N, C-alpha and C positions, 0 to 999 in steps of 0.2 A: 504493500500500500504506500503510495506517495505521500510524504509528509507535507502538510499544509504550511506554506510560507508566505502567502499573499492573500490579502483581503481586498476585494473589489466591491464598490458600492454604486447603487443607483443614486441619483441626486435629489430630485423633487420627491418629497414624502419619505425620504430615507435619511439623507444627511441634512437637508435644508427644508424648512417649512416655507414654501413659496406660495401657499394658497391665497394669502391675503393680497399679495401683489397681482396674482393672476386674476382673482376676483375683482380687484380694483380696476384693472384694465378693461375687463368685461363690463363692469358697471359704468365706466366712463362712456363706452359706446352706447350702452342702453339709455343713459341719461340724455345723450346728444340726440337720440331718436325718440325721446319722450316715452320710453318703455320702462316698465317696473324693473327695479334692480333685483339682483339675486343675492340672498343672504349667504353668509359664509358657510352655513350649515348645508346649503345646496351645492356650493362650489367645491368644498373640501373633498367629498368622495370621488369627484371626477377630475380633480386638479392635476392628477398625474397622467391623464389620458390624452392630453394634447389640446391644441387650440381648437381643432374641429369639434371636439366634444363640448367645449365651453361655448362655442357659438350655437351649437344645437340646444344646449341648456338655456341660454339667454334669449335666443330668437325663435326657438321652436322649429327650426328647419334643419334638414339633414344635408349631407354632402352633395346630393343630387340637385339641390335647389340652386338656381342660377345666381343668387346673391351670396351663397355660402362662402365661396372663395374670396369674394371682395370683402366681406365682413371679417373673414379670418385674417386677411392681410392687414386690415385696419386694426384689428386686435393686436397682432404681432408688433405693428409699429407703435401702438400705444404702450404695450408692455415693455418694449425696448427702452422707452424713456422713463419708465417707473418700475424697473425690475428689482430695485433694492430698497424700496421705501419701508416695507415692513418685514421683509424676508430675514430670517435668522436661522442659525443652526439649531437642530434639536438638542434638547438637554443631554449632556453626557458625550456628545460627539467628539469634542476636542480632547476630553479626558481619555476616551477610547483610542483615538489616533495616537496620542502621546504614549499610551501604554503599549499599543501594537508596535510602534517604531522602536520603543525601548526594548521590546522582546525580540527585535530583529525581523519583524514582518515588513514586507512591502505593502503598499496600498495604492489604489487608484479609483477612478470614477468612470463609469460607463452609463451614459444617459441618452435618452432619445431627444433631449433638448438640442436644438441646432446650435452650431458653433457661434453664430452671431450673438447668441445669448450666453452660452456657456463661457465663452472667452471673456466676457465682461463680468459674469456673476461669480464664477469660481474664485478669482483673485480678490473679490470684494468681501468674501464671507469670513475671512479671518481664521482660516484653518490653522491649528497649532502645528501641523506638519504639512510639508508640501507633497502633493500627490505625485507618484511616479509616472502616471499616465492619466490623461483625460480624453475619453473617447466620446464624441458628440454624436447626435443622431444622424448627421450627414458626413461623419468621418469616413465611413464605408458606404457602399451603395445600398445597404440594407440596414435598417435599425432593428432593435429588439422587437419581436422574439427571435429574429435571426441570430445565429451563432457568430456571424461575421464580426460584429463589434467586440464580442467576447474574445475571439481568437486574435483579433488585432491587438487588444490590450495585452494578452499573453505574449505575443511576439515582441511588442514594444518593451516589455519588462524582462523578457528572456526567461519566462517560466512556463511550465506545462499547465494546461487547464486543470489537471488532476491535483495540482498543488495550490489551487485557488478556492476560496470561498466567495460566493457572490451574495450580497445582501440587498434585498429590494422589497418593494411593497405592492407589487402588481403581478398578476398572473404571467404577463410576458417576461418579467424579470426571472421568475422561477423557471419558466420554460427555457429561456435562453441559457441560463446558467446550467441547468440540468443537461440540456442537449449538447452543450459544449464540454461536458464532463466534469463540471465543477460541483462542489457541495453548495447547497443553497440554503439561505436563511431568510425567512419572512419577517419583516419589521412590523410588529403589531401596531406601532404608533402611526403608520402611514395612511395613505389615501385610499382606503378600501372599506367596505362594510361587510359585516358578517353575512349579509344576504347574498354576497358573491360567493359564499362557501369556500373561503380560503383554505379550510382544512382539506379540501380535495385537490389543491394545487400541486401537492407532492413535494413541498419544501422539506428538506432534511430536518430543519429546526425552525421554531418560532420563538422570537424573543420580544419581551415587553419594553425593554429599555436598551439604549445603545451599549451600555456597560455590561449588559448580560452576555454580549458576544464573547467577552473574555473567558467565560466558562466553557466556550466551545473550541477555542483555539489556544 
C-alpha cells in the first residue's frame, strides 16, 4: 500500500466559505432587474455548483434559455469585482495546513473555479502555507468529475495518485478523487445537504471539522 504524503483540497465549500460573495453577486443582478433577492440559506447549498446553477436559482431559467448565458457572464463579471468582500477560510484550515506541512505532507488545490478567479482569490485568502499546486477549472480541458485535473496536480507535484488524499464537499469531488485512485474525504461543513444523500457518494471518510483530517493522515 502506498503511503499517503499529499493532501489535495477543493476550494469553495472546503477551504474557503465563498457563498456570501457568490450570493452577493447574484443579488446585485437581481436587484438591477427588480427581482427578489435570494437568501443565503438558498444560495449556500448550491454555491459550489457553479455560476449556471446560481443563475437558475435566481432567475428560474435553465441553461437552454437564450438569456442564461448572458446572465451568467454578467454574474461572473460582477463576482470578479467583489470576490473577497466576505469570503474567509473555514475554521481550522490554517491550523490544519501548518500541521500537515510540519509533518512533511505536500498540499494543493484542485477547483472547478476558473483561473480568472482562482488566480486572484487564492493569494488573497491568507493561507498559512503556500500550496504546491493550484489547478483551476480551465487548467485542463476537462474539470471535475474528470480525473484530468487530479492527474495534472499529481504530475505537477511529482506524486502518485495513490499517495494522495482529496478533500471536497461535492459528489464530483468524491468521484474525481476516487476515479483517479486517491483516498477521498467529504467535508461535512461544505455546500451540500443531507437530501443529496452524501452517505452514498462513496467517500472513504467524512469529517466535521478541518482539524479532524489529522486523525486520518
